Structures are given as structure tokens and as C-alpha cells.
Wavefront OBJ file of the C-alpha trace (Angstrom):
o trace
v 18.718 0.881 -22.059
v 15.605 3.061 -21.547
v 15.074 3.483 -25.313
v 15.306 -0.279 -26.000
v 12.829 -0.870 -23.226
v 10.374 1.685 -24.605
v 10.611 0.300 -27.987
v 9.402 -2.917 -26.501
v 6.781 -1.017 -24.442
v 5.245 0.623 -27.559
v 4.949 -2.645 -29.355
v 3.235 -4.276 -26.346
v 0.966 -1.177 -26.065
v -0.303 -1.560 -29.557
v -0.823 -5.264 -29.213
v -2.320 -5.087 -25.784
v -1.820 -8.733 -25.126
v 0.830 -9.193 -22.385
v -0.469 -9.451 -18.796
v 1.165 -8.210 -15.686
v 2.528 -10.798 -13.125
v 0.322 -11.195 -10.149
v 2.863 -9.971 -7.712
v 6.560 -9.180 -7.195
v 8.983 -10.946 -4.920
v 12.637 -10.480 -4.436
v 15.427 -13.113 -5.438
v 15.031 -14.721 -2.050
v 11.328 -15.308 -2.397
v 10.305 -12.665 -0.007
v 7.336 -10.142 -0.669
v 8.261 -6.455 -1.235
v 8.760 -4.324 2.074
v 6.562 -1.563 0.759
v 3.135 -1.172 -0.623
v 0.970 1.727 -1.991
v -1.594 2.735 0.578
v -4.884 4.124 -0.470
v -4.907 6.894 1.741
v -7.598 9.369 0.233
v -10.889 8.604 -1.461
v -13.110 11.361 -2.623
v -15.942 10.414 -4.659
v -16.137 6.791 -6.436
v -12.894 5.042 -6.729
v -12.779 1.551 -8.115
v -10.115 -1.179 -7.778
v -9.108 -4.105 -9.932
v -6.641 -6.442 -8.165
v -3.792 -8.124 -10.098
v -4.918 -11.158 -12.128
v -8.578 -10.252 -11.995
v -10.907 -8.831 -14.666
v -13.351 -7.754 -12.102
v -13.711 -4.276 -10.524
v -14.605 -3.793 -6.730
v -15.282 -0.800 -4.784
v -11.915 0.428 -3.375
v -11.317 0.745 0.443
v -9.673 3.474 2.304
v -6.205 1.936 3.647
v -6.267 -0.915 1.201
v -2.497 -1.950 0.399
v -2.103 -1.909 -3.465
v 0.854 -3.856 -4.966
v 2.166 -4.994 -8.235
v -0.458 -5.511 -10.894
v -3.253 -3.496 -9.077
v -5.173 -1.005 -10.943
v -7.209 2.010 -9.688
v -9.650 4.102 -11.392
v -11.141 7.482 -9.970
v -14.405 8.196 -11.481
v -15.884 11.536 -12.571
v -15.700 14.186 -9.539
v -13.539 11.887 -7.569
v -9.913 12.018 -6.386
v -7.684 9.697 -4.606
v -4.313 9.420 -3.122
v -1.574 6.652 -2.985
v 1.368 6.827 -0.386
v 4.165 4.872 -1.439
v 7.390 5.112 0.630
v 8.670 8.690 0.306
v 6.452 9.572 -2.352
v 2.658 10.348 -2.881
v 0.699 9.691 -6.242
v -2.637 11.510 -6.612
v -5.329 10.689 -9.075
v -7.777 13.361 -10.557
v -11.293 12.424 -11.899
v -11.368 10.046 -14.692
v -8.042 8.606 -14.237
v -6.922 5.110 -14.684
v -3.645 4.103 -13.183
v -1.933 0.627 -12.870
v 0.872 -0.213 -10.489
v 3.032 -2.063 -13.105
v 5.919 -2.848 -10.673
v 6.444 -2.086 -6.941
v 9.498 -3.353 -5.266
v 11.870 -1.990 -2.544
v 13.874 -0.167 -5.321
v 11.412 0.344 -8.209
v 8.226 2.029 -8.338
v 6.753 1.846 -11.984
v 3.354 3.176 -12.857
v 1.113 3.006 -16.041
v -0.988 5.929 -16.847
v -3.594 5.056 -19.059
v -5.823 8.028 -19.070
v -6.400 11.066 -16.875
v -4.217 13.247 -14.719
v -1.803 12.407 -11.876
v 0.524 14.344 -9.811
v 3.657 12.715 -8.264
v 5.325 14.240 -5.315
v 8.713 12.703 -4.465
v 10.007 13.897 -1.021
v 13.111 11.654 -1.014
v 14.689 9.308 -3.484
v 17.075 6.895 -1.517
v 20.227 5.628 -3.476
v 19.459 3.127 -5.896
v 15.725 3.670 -6.189
v 13.858 4.475 -9.381
v 10.566 5.858 -10.331
v 9.069 5.769 -13.672
v 5.531 6.587 -15.218
v 4.661 4.771 -18.317
v 2.158 6.667 -20.768
v 0.739 5.671 -24.174
v 3.281 8.311 -25.577
v 6.401 7.228 -23.832
v 8.050 6.674 -20.490
v 8.917 9.299 -18.042
v 11.895 8.472 -15.537
v 11.723 10.857 -12.456
v 15.401 11.704 -11.685
v 15.236 13.429 -8.341
v 12.815 14.664 -5.597
v 10.261 16.935 -6.983
v 6.713 17.626 -7.943
v 5.516 16.204 -11.483
v 2.054 16.231 -13.315
v 0.931 13.993 -16.114
v -2.309 14.527 -18.202
v -3.026 11.700 -20.733
v -5.725 12.265 -23.034
v -8.602 9.672 -22.836
v -9.103 10.128 -26.676
v -5.564 9.477 -27.627
v -4.517 12.905 -28.220
v -1.237 12.929 -26.368
v 0.187 13.318 -22.816
v 1.128 16.601 -21.264
v 4.094 16.512 -18.749
v 4.854 19.269 -16.402
v 7.810 19.517 -14.041
v 7.100 22.017 -11.308
v 10.154 20.953 -9.390
v 12.761 18.431 -10.066
v 13.674 16.720 -13.552
v 12.691 13.916 -15.671
v 13.802 12.026 -18.630
v 11.378 11.393 -21.470
v 12.191 8.321 -23.727
v 10.414 6.312 -26.365
v 9.530 6.364 -30.045
v 12.778 8.073 -31.108
v 12.618 10.717 -28.319
v 15.048 10.979 -25.492
v 15.005 14.394 -23.782
v 15.314 15.729 -20.180
v 12.817 18.246 -18.804
v 13.950 20.544 -15.972
v 12.005 22.620 -13.326
v 9.466 24.933 -14.954
v 9.343 23.078 -18.159
v 6.354 21.278 -19.710
v 6.079 19.131 -23.089
v 3.357 17.692 -25.036
v 4.032 14.260 -26.244
v 2.147 12.738 -29.256
v 2.433 9.406 -31.361
v 3.495 6.154 -30.142
v 5.931 4.377 -32.571
v 7.218 7.737 -33.335
v 7.006 10.081 -30.487
v 6.794 13.825 -31.225
v 7.857 16.227 -28.184
v 6.791 19.763 -28.360
v 7.970 22.180 -25.590
v 4.878 24.296 -24.382
v 4.306 26.811 -21.678
v 3.114 25.310 -18.262
v -0.565 25.952 -17.909
v -1.987 27.784 -14.918
v -2.477 25.718 -11.775
v -6.125 24.387 -11.177
v -8.063 23.050 -8.264
v -6.331 19.592 -8.494
v -2.803 21.356 -8.263
v -3.936 23.284 -5.230
v -5.566 20.264 -3.484
v -2.075 18.272 -3.975
v -0.117 21.145 -2.692
v -2.250 21.122 0.364
v -1.559 17.369 0.788
v 2.017 17.934 0.244
v 2.126 20.482 3.047
v 0.290 18.074 5.438
v 2.871 15.484 4.928
v 5.768 17.801 5.049
v 4.608 19.502 8.300
v 3.544 16.526 10.349
v 5.152 16.368 13.706
v 4.768 12.606 13.923
v 7.486 12.117 11.306
v 10.055 12.793 14.107
v 8.912 9.665 15.781
v 7.948 7.383 12.885
v 9.819 8.325 9.787
v 8.580 9.750 6.421
v 8.893 6.346 4.792
v 5.987 4.838 6.846
v 2.760 5.508 4.966
v 0.101 7.158 7.168
v 2.460 8.915 9.757
v 0.695 12.265 8.783
v -2.573 11.100 10.247
v -1.337 10.400 13.596
v -1.098 14.109 14.384
v -4.827 14.666 13.863
v -6.108 11.487 15.557
v -3.835 11.046 18.622
v -1.205 12.203 21.015
v 2.510 11.484 21.554
v 4.464 11.084 24.773
v 7.569 9.639 26.008
v 7.204 7.128 28.790
v 10.127 5.439 30.805
v 10.889 1.968 29.345
v 9.004 2.416 26.365
v 10.214 5.594 24.675
v 7.951 7.589 22.263
v 4.393 6.234 22.312
v 1.257 7.255 20.562
v -2.316 6.763 21.596
v -5.398 7.350 19.685
v -8.181 9.868 20.959
v -11.942 9.579 20.637
v -12.144 5.819 20.372
v -14.819 3.731 21.957
v -14.419 2.699 25.530
v -14.202 -1.115 24.489
v -11.599 -0.358 21.726
v -8.782 -2.580 21.223
v -6.393 -2.832 18.211
v -7.387 -4.872 15.289
v -11.168 -5.153 16.035
v -12.485 -2.459 13.604
v -11.803 -3.396 10.083
v -11.849 -6.503 7.884
v -9.793 -9.208 6.676
v -8.967 -9.472 2.939
v -6.704 -11.717 0.971
v -3.849 -9.773 -0.497
v -1.202 -11.522 -2.600
v 1.472 -12.455 -1.794
v 0.907 -11.815 1.930
v -2.302 -13.673 2.230
v -4.861 -12.435 5.078
v -4.478 -8.697 5.544
v -6.098 -6.371 7.829
v -7.798 -3.419 6.353
v -8.485 -1.047 9.139
v -11.774 1.158 9.358
v -10.021 3.838 11.395
v -8.678 6.492 8.960
v -5.420 6.814 11.064
v -5.112 3.045 11.167
v -2.730 2.119 8.403
v 0.622 3.159 10.211
v -0.269 1.564 13.633
v -1.628 -1.638 12.390
v 1.157 -2.594 9.767
v 4.205 -1.335 11.732
v 5.220 -1.303 15.233
v 3.637 -2.843 18.419
v 0.717 -2.067 20.780
v 0.798 -2.148 24.579
v -1.878 -1.355 27.190
v -0.088 1.273 29.338
v -2.489 2.192 32.208
v -5.951 2.626 31.035
v -4.978 3.406 27.335
v -3.760 1.343 24.501
v -0.467 2.901 23.033
v 1.284 2.247 19.902
v 5.189 1.872 19.892
v 6.675 2.596 16.539
v 10.311 1.476 17.293
v 13.320 3.292 15.901
v 12.841 5.560 12.850
v 14.081 3.860 9.463
v 14.444 4.997 5.911
v 13.163 1.756 4.372
v 10.562 0.275 7.006
v 9.154 -3.131 6.036
v 5.332 -3.496 5.715
v 3.628 -6.344 7.263
v -0.161 -7.302 6.464
v -1.209 -7.544 10.121
v 1.077 -7.615 13.353
v -1.017 -10.098 15.261
v -0.917 -13.597 16.716
v -3.782 -16.091 15.649
v -4.905 -18.644 18.123
v -6.994 -21.826 17.908
v -6.378 -25.462 18.351
v -8.663 -28.583 19.105
v -9.186 -27.530 22.657
v -10.199 -23.821 21.948
v -13.902 -23.849 21.138
v -16.462 -21.003 21.182
v -19.834 -22.413 20.733
v -20.810 -24.235 17.570
v -19.180 -23.775 14.171
v -15.877 -22.430 12.924
v -14.312 -19.272 14.103
v -11.004 -17.381 13.905
v -9.407 -15.449 16.756
v -6.279 -13.159 17.175
v -4.617 -10.525 19.302
v -2.057 -7.865 18.728
v 1.758 -8.327 19.277
v 3.278 -6.447 22.021
v 6.573 -4.795 22.671
v 9.505 -7.021 21.814
v 7.376 -9.806 20.571
v 8.592 -11.352 17.070
v 6.294 -11.491 14.107
v 6.360 -14.787 12.424
v 4.803 -14.399 8.753
v 2.469 -17.199 7.535
v 3.430 -16.479 4.006
v 6.470 -17.394 2.081
v 9.664 -15.443 2.763
v 13.507 -16.048 2.300
v 16.863 -14.450 2.878
v 16.970 -11.926 5.677
v 13.231 -10.962 5.572
v 12.481 -12.297 9.102
v 15.023 -9.973 10.781
v 14.169 -6.989 8.644
v 10.430 -7.274 9.338
v 11.150 -7.402 13.163
v 14.207 -4.976 13.158
v 12.126 -1.932 14.578
v 10.790 -4.037 17.466
v 13.299 -6.566 18.602
v 16.305 -5.194 20.494
v 18.456 -8.303 19.497
v 17.270 -9.307 16.118
v 20.204 -11.687 15.550
v 18.208 -14.069 17.872
v 15.350 -14.151 15.516
v 17.077 -15.857 12.832
v 17.790 -18.882 15.130
v 13.948 -19.290 15.710
v 13.047 -21.155 12.471
v 10.647 -23.663 13.753
v 7.183 -21.815 14.166
v 6.238 -24.106 16.943
v 8.626 -22.235 19.214
v 6.266 -19.409 19.559
v 4.549 -21.509 22.225
v 7.539 -20.365 24.529
v 6.760 -16.706 23.953
v 4.755 -14.964 26.646
v 2.251 -12.773 24.792
v 1.289 -9.973 26.873
v -1.803 -9.031 24.991
v -3.393 -12.503 24.709
v -5.677 -11.996 27.607
v -6.147 -8.248 26.948
v -7.198 -7.842 23.499
v -8.510 -11.037 22.088
v -10.741 -10.790 19.153
v -12.875 -13.665 17.957
v -15.427 -13.841 15.087
v -17.146 -16.817 13.100
v -15.106 -17.972 10.184
v -17.414 -16.634 7.692
v -16.493 -13.017 8.774
v -12.996 -13.459 7.537
v -13.913 -15.459 4.529
v -16.425 -12.997 3.175
v -14.547 -9.798 4.154
v -17.158 -8.587 6.539
v -16.573 -5.884 9.167
v -15.275 -7.748 12.113
v -16.657 -5.290 14.877
v -20.206 -6.220 14.298
v -19.753 -9.878 14.988
v -17.221 -10.265 17.652
v -17.607 -13.323 19.901
v -17.010 -13.302 23.803
v -14.259 -15.468 24.870
v -14.397 -16.649 28.464
v -11.066 -16.796 30.187
v -11.366 -20.493 30.972
v -11.591 -20.958 27.040
v -8.764 -18.599 26.336
v -6.505 -20.394 28.596
v -6.584 -23.348 26.180
v -5.902 -21.344 23.117
v -2.842 -22.332 21.135
v -0.958 -20.148 18.678
v -1.524 -21.086 14.953
v 0.216 -19.855 11.880
v -2.892 -18.581 10.034
v -6.817 -18.588 10.711
v -7.833 -20.313 7.371
v -6.879 -20.646 4.031
v -7.785 -17.745 1.670
v -10.469 -17.102 -1.006
v -9.753 -14.082 -3.135
v -13.219 -14.332 -4.594
v -15.093 -14.250 -1.431
v -13.218 -11.634 0.289
v -13.426 -8.903 -2.121
v -16.756 -7.027 -2.760
v -17.468 -7.239 -6.471
v -19.846 -4.830 -8.116
v -19.356 -4.750 -11.812
v -16.882 -5.767 -14.562
v -16.451 -2.269 -15.870
v -16.689 1.169 -13.846
v -19.630 3.038 -15.013
v -17.591 5.751 -16.719
v -16.030 3.109 -18.955
v -19.247 1.492 -20.256
v -19.951 4.005 -22.855
v -16.570 4.448 -24.392
v -13.647 2.422 -25.732
v -11.198 3.355 -23.032
v -7.481 3.949 -23.944
v -6.783 2.987 -20.461
v -4.379 0.673 -18.602
v -6.579 -2.334 -19.752
v -6.005 -1.640 -23.322
v -2.355 -0.360 -22.766
v -0.836 -3.097 -20.793
v 2.547 -1.792 -19.293
v 5.436 -4.213 -19.083
v 7.482 -4.427 -15.924
v 10.878 -2.698 -15.866
v 13.773 -4.607 -14.504
v 15.703 -3.406 -11.553
v 18.261 -0.844 -12.740
v 16.604 -0.469 -16.067
v 15.258 2.938 -15.402
l 1 2 3 4 5 6 7 8 9 10 11 12 13 14 15 16 17 18 19 20 21 22 23 24 25 26 27 28 29 30 31 32 33 34 35 36 37 38 39 40 41 42 43 44 45 46 47 48 49 50 51 52 53 54 55 56 57 58 59 60 61 62 63 64 65 66 67 68 69 70 71 72 73 74 75 76 77 78 79 80 81 82 83 84 85 86 87 88 89 90 91 92 93 94 95 96 97 98 99 100 101 102 103 104 105 106 107 108 109 110 111 112 113 114 115 116 117 118 119 120 121 122 123 124 125 126 127 128 129 130 131 132 133 134 135 136 137 138 139 140 141 142 143 144 145 146 147 148 149 150 151 152 153 154 155 156 157 158 159 160 161 162 163 164 165 166 167 168 169 170 171 172 173 174 175 176 177 178 179 180 181 182 183 184 185 186 187 188 189 190 191 192 193 194 195 196 197 198 199 200 201 202 203 204 205 206 207 208 209 210 211 212 213 214 215 216 217 218 219 220 221 222 223 224 225 226 227 228 229 230 231 232 233 234 235 236 237 238 239 240 241 242 243 244 245 246 247 248 249 250 251 252 253 254 255 256 257 258 259 260 261 262 263 264 265 266 267 268 269 270 271 272 273 274 275 276 277 278 279 280 281 282 283 284 285 286 287 288 289 290 291 292 293 294 295 296 297 298 299 300 301 302 303 304 305 306 307 308 309 310 311 312 313 314 315 316 317 318 319 320 321 322 323 324 325 326 327 328 329 330 331 332 333 334 335 336 337 338 339 340 341 342 343 344 345 346 347 348 349 350 351 352 353 354 355 356 357 358 359 360 361 362 363 364 365 366 367 368 369 370 371 372 373 374 375 376 377 378 379 380 381 382 383 384 385 386 387 388 389 390 391 392 393 394 395 396 397 398 399 400 401 402 403 404 405 406 407 408 409 410 411 412 413 414 415 416 417 418 419 420 421 422 423 424 425 426 427 428 429 430 431 432 433 434 435 436 437 438 439 440 441 442 443 444 445 446 447 448 449 450 451 452 453 454 455 456 457 458 459 460 461 462 463 464
């Protein structure tokens, strides 16, 4: 099955005409339950979102999904956290997320160097890295390195730990721990076993990052499948409180700090308006769990540990309505969901998604499936409505501006008239992404053998 798929891949690599679909959804029409969190940026890192030919400056904590493309410029490095795996890019590396679902992670390495650390591979999950010289199916947890020459001189594959299968162009061979191979050619791929090279600074940096993830104490409370759990150790404290269980609170935040105020809104398909937080530790607490004001502090409640938690773009409630007015002009307002309060997505979903996205925070999740009419949210007592409301002019959301600089005061008598609404405004992908050039600087003086030239087809579930 892999060999046949790779024959099709090589043909498409040479033709370079097939486009990647904008995003992936399951058979029930629900979005994927996981994303690739941009967790580390060193130097200049550029992003090309699915369906666009424009590049933008990447943002820390941005959630990448199917079709998104990342480029790490000379002197730079970056890291993507994806479920129980971490993918790290060295300088001059061009990587496309070809397909990302709950069971499949398929990456396209156009040029440069990546390291993939797989800490756990749940049953039924598959990981594949496609290169100009064949496809690599990672078979078990381990540490893997791939170097694809930008001038088309082949791909070096190194297995530090684990095993993988190399397929394509008449080649089908397994590499085990401690082995390395040089792949050349495309229609006919040559595989030459070579001695693994000595480790370099990129390997050492990756090992340091692995140690951080593996030793993080917060994994006891959150689970290793939640991107960003490792940041919680450094930026906050855990305690167990009666009636709440384990809670985490950030340290060294401004006196007026509330959740979902320091960041910006960006339109990310298929979820729509998505919160991209400024806090380096913010990905985990703003896309999973709930927030509560306990005494003088805001605390995050992670809920029970799950192997496969479901990502949400922002666990907030938007408010508005004809009687809720702040000055002159259009505006948007929201507040964080509290303990036990259900999250109702404004984007399309199907099947069991509503239960799955709420399962960590609602004790009796079977009741959620009976609340299908969004107007029923008016019957919910939202504990954070009067404690953490954030309001801004509408153009702040539409243009992707930092929210904290333009927060509007909401008088209590005005807030009392606010009604729950499904979403603040319709999205505009052009306005909510900061564009700066069509091609990253390092691409301008060369003909890149990158993901743009090598368009990687999506693998089908179970085809890797």
C-alpha cells in the first residue's frame, strides 16, 4: 500500500501541480481534535497558511493544521508540539503539514533539517515524513532526524532510537536504532547505508528540549498529549483545593490580569476565530480546561488526564445583543468559561464532537448532547461574566491587533444587558493575518526545492 502511494507521490512531486486541501475534518464533519502548536521560535520564522500563496511572520503559540507551511530562516530554529510528538526545524528548513487528523500526522519536508521526537504512539496512530526522495513511516516511539539537501542532492535519514520504514521509487527498507541511510533519486530511489554522523548543536538543542518535556512535573496533572504542559512548571504553581482538585495559577502577571485579554484573535480554518495568546505559557490553559477566580487569584482547572484531549480555539463566551452598547461603533466582548460550564462551538461539528470537546470539564457529559439549541445558553449561570469581561472595538479582532492595548471599560449596568451570542463577527482571513512578503528572504535568490515545488499528497487513514 505504501509503495503504491509513493509512486503517486513521486509523480506529483515532479509535476508539482496538486494543491493541498484547506483543512481536514472527520467523516462527521467535525474539526480535528489536535493541532500543531508553534511552541518555540528562534530567529525569523515564516508561515504560509493553507490555501494562500502569501507568507506572514509566524506567531508563538499559533495553531498549525493541515496545509500550513512553516519556514525557518538562516540562523533560526523552531518547534512544533503535536500530541505526543515534537517536531523541530533547524535553519533553512521548509516543512508542510500535509495532513493532521486525530490518527494521522503526515509531514512534507521540502528542504532542510528536522528532528522528530515521538514519546508515545497510541494504537491506530500513524506518523509519516515525505521527502523528495521517498517517504518515511515512523513505526514506534523514538528520535529521528531527516536532512534534505536544498540543491536536490538527496536526503539523509538517521534513526537515533526507534525504527522506520523507507519506501518509494522501488525502495522498501526498514531502518533500526543506530542506523542511517542516504536517499537519492526520485522515480528510482537509491538507498545507501552510511555511518551516522556526529551530533551537532541542533541535536544537542533537541535533546535539551526532549528532557524538558519528559521531566515536566505538570504532566501529572495535565497529560503529555496536551501541547504546552511543559511551560506550566516554569510560569506557575500547582495546588490541590477542596471542591476543585488540582489547579494551576500563573505567577508574575499584571495586577489587572484576566484570562483571554493579552493576545489577539486570528481566523484559523476550520475553527474560525482563534485566540493566539501572548503569554509564552498560554497555549495549554487557553485551549483546554476552565478558569476560576479562587480568592484573589485566577486559577486554571485542567480536568482529568486524557490520552487524546480535544483542542478548542478559545474556551470563551461571546456577548452582545441590541441592548448591550459601549459608546459609538461596533465592538466585541467575551469572558472565559468557568468550571463545569459547557463549550458550544460556533463552527460546524458533527457526531460525538460536542461531548468530546467538553468531556474534561463537565461531570455528566451525556446531558450536553441533549442541549442542541444554542439559545439554551441563556439558562446557564456563567460565573466569570462579571469578573473577567474583555471588550474591544470590532476592528481589533478583524485586523488581528493585540487586544490588551485597546480594552474598553464595561460598566456593570451595561454588562447586565449583555446576551450570549454564538460568535463576535464573521471572519476575514486576509485582514487577520499580518502579511509581509510573497517569499521569505532566503528563497528570493534561489529556485527552492521546497514544499512549494514538491507538493505532498495527503495520505489516507491507515495507508501508512
